[in-house]
Every structure is written in structure tokens, then in C-alpha cells.
Steps between C-alpha positions, in 0.01 A plus 500: 500500500781738592679426172179561305455844661861593423463394137177698464658810656802472268270465196302811596822700541623389160165585343513852651851558367403368156189722486700810589770422243247422226300822544557742209687822578286755681540829314270802523426812297528700824628741615668645188338659196704256289283194440667160527519293182417183696148355527301347782520123438194323367255410776635756749340820634715795603365798697727806516381778732643817648482876546684803364533870582592757232569874523538756222497879477416705188466878481465525878223239523589186697353169391505203738376151416440198719445164328361251753458226434654420166390150399603281207373144454697286257376157389711248309268360233748363243870419496564818302218728620343646813185702567513822705243708691609822670332768713611783730331720758632854461488824697631819344537846660584833336624771736612860469704568810292375793172530307338186361377582149347165404495141619393189309491142623359173379560197280761562231694318228277199441682295237489154343749338266753231432871433482629264227850357467630513141876428532678284757834617637804331348853625561513871417149487352255643758167359599237705316139536611212715377273669756161631392263678739168683461394764753121494533273804547413393856553655841505858624399754233810713561733208424332278241572534127209603278562197280700178527868600516767253374856431609749281308851426626789284384672343801861378487707310756868398505671297774844664507619253766324248721431786746476817285204565270436781249140569399375770264168606343386721215153578373194724478216600731188712467413653836276761656686812614277742690210578259640349178653183358871481415711267287825415676816316409631288790848360556684364801790285616576331831811324628464266796732276700414211729711546812363175642223250432261739674630855445511688167600864447445702183528837328273628225455776244161560340342772291176608337503728195156658433447611141612861464640521855829442682599155623426424865815317618532319833749286691437275799641232725316182598521215748326162489499247784374145451343408834380161374536326162159648403492823709702815427527849652628801304576871531590782263616861528584737214501847357461685174805618305305748285291804588181334374546182708392413854721650772476186710317169507515210743308186575496138601301186463442128534466231234380142535479206258239228539536162328214338316 
């Protein structure tokens, strides 16, 4: 009887180790603006949530935004494709000195879409994925687009070493800006390094270029901590490097993956 218990205990331990080793890599699209080229594996659900604070000042008017929560649900439906549903609750204040000019709050950025892998990484050839999202005319009137607004990005990823990864995006987005819709070019790049099996640090540059306006350039630093094989914490802090960009932004979040 004693030997049977020991054998069963050893088998359970081995099964736990095997399950952890066989789980696909847990990679999120948080907290950077640069989207990962990787997909959620087929049959898995991944919920990425968090908050962010942004501050900007133009012509003496201060704009502050609070995004809480940000929520993105990713579902692996095929080996080379995932489905995505995204929504954010947003509060936005405009102030002149100590005076509050306007305040808006409510559901914002309701989007659906997919991410499809088109090229697998091989040597110097990066992994290439296409991301397509549609922002729906839902939510708070002050934030929602008047019509469905598309976004299309090409996502690239290169493993420079077994610990250092370079990811970069380029594409187009149509987005509401105050009382009108804008077409924007988007581009970004992030460099990250795994300091251990649990801790990853990164730096990022990203920019938006509205048609007929100056580019809004930003830089940031990020940290990701893998608490469990399917549970990750993250944080980000950054600033604009152009007069039209946000002065400061910061945030954090939690992501979890659930197997089928």
C-alpha cells in the first residue's frame, strides 16, 4: 500500500512537470502599444486587463484621461488565427487652470477583430502576422465613432537571442479625434529581454501620424512578471518626445490564460 501511494505521488508530480513544460509560451499584447506577432493557441482563452493614465496639454488646456478597465479577450480558434473582442471604460477631463471645462466618461473603444499568422519565423526572417480590428459605433456618444472605424497592422517579430526579442508594427487606423474622424499612420518598435524565467524588461518607441498633422512620438519602459505559467502582471511608464504627444502616461495590468 505504501509503495502504491509513493508511485501515485511520483506520477502526479511528473504529470505536473510535463503539463507545465508542454504549455505554449504565454505572451500578451500588454502593456506596450506594439502588438505581439504571436497568437493565442487554438482552444485557449486569454484575458488581458489593466488601466492607464494619460496627461496632455495644448494651448493652455490640460487633458487628462483615465482608462479603467481596459479589457481584451483573445480566443484561439485556429492554428493560425485568433478572435479578439476589446472594450475600455474611459474618463476624460479638460481643465483650464483649476477650472473644469468639460468631463466625459463611459464605455469607449469597443472593437472586434482577428489576428492571422502569415509567415513563420525562420532564421533572420521574422514572424509576420496581420491584425485587423473594427471599432464599432457603441458606447458613450463623446467617444464612439459615427461609423465603423477600421485598423490594419502588420506585426513582425525577431528573436535576436534566446532572451532578447525585437517586435515592430506598421499600419493604418481610422479613429475619432474630438468631433471628427482622422486617418492615422501607426508605427512602433519594442525591444525586450528576459532577465529570468519570470521577469522581462522592455523599451518601446511608438508614433501616430494623423493626416496633415505632426507625428505624435512616444517612448516608454515596461516590466512583465510571470506569477504563474498562466498569470502575468505588467506595468508601463512613458512620455511624449514631441510637442503634440502626451506629456506622461502610466499604467499596469493583469493577464490570464485559460485552457480549453
